[in-house]
N, C-alpha and C positions, 0 to 999 in steps of 0.2 A: 292363632291364625295358621301356624304351621300344621297343626292337627287337621284343620279343615282341608288344606291343600293336599295333605297326604291322603285323606279320604277321597278327594276328587280324583287324584291320580289312580286310585284303585277302582273307583266307581265308573268313571267315564268309559274306559275300554270295555268293560263288561256290558254296559248298556248298548254301545254301538257295535259290539262284536269286532272290535278293531284288532288288527294284527300287531300294531305298535312297533313296526320296524323302524329302526333309527334313521335309515336313509330316506324314508318316505314321510318323515315327520318334520314339522316346523321346529325351529330352535330359536329361543330368545335369550340372549346373554349367556349362551352356552348351555342352557337348560332345555331339554326336549319337552315338547308339549305332550300331555298325557295320551293324546290320540293322533293318528296320522293326518295328513293334509286332506284326504278325502272325507274322513269322519269329522274333521274340523269344519269343513264346508257344510256338511249335513247339520251339525250342531248350530252353526250360525244361521242357516236357512230356517231351522225350526224356531229359533229364538226370534228372528225377524218376522216370521209368519205369525207367531203368537202375539207380537206387539202390533202388527198390522190388523189382526182380527180384533184386538181391543179398541183400536181407533176407528175401524171401518166395520161396523156391525151390520153387514149386509144380510138381508133375509134371502139366503140362497134358494130356499125352497120356493119362495115367491117368484124369483127370477126364472127358476126352472119351470115353474107352472106357466108363466107367461110365454116362455119359449115353446112349451108343449102345446099350449092353446093356439099359438100363432101357427105352428106346424101341424096342427090337428092330430096330436097324439092322444087318442081317446082313452086308452086303458089307464093312463096316469091321471087323466082329467077328473074322473069321478072321485078318486081317492083324495085328491088334494082339495076339491070342493068341500068334501065332508070335513076335512081338517080345518079349513078357514071359515066354515059356516057354523 
């Protein structure tokens, strides 16, 4: 388990491009998080978004198509009709 945590502490700052400043990071029981507060918010947002997409599989293209059809956006209309037909 320690090996995995060590890899996470190296990997997360590289992915998020985090500056890892000690005064801008959360601390838990005296241990600094591997990424700053801003990047922690980004990571939580990404994870929550991925979970919501799994439970709410919206057909975004279909809703966008309905919006365009309602507002008479004609350039997009023909391309989407080909996709759905």
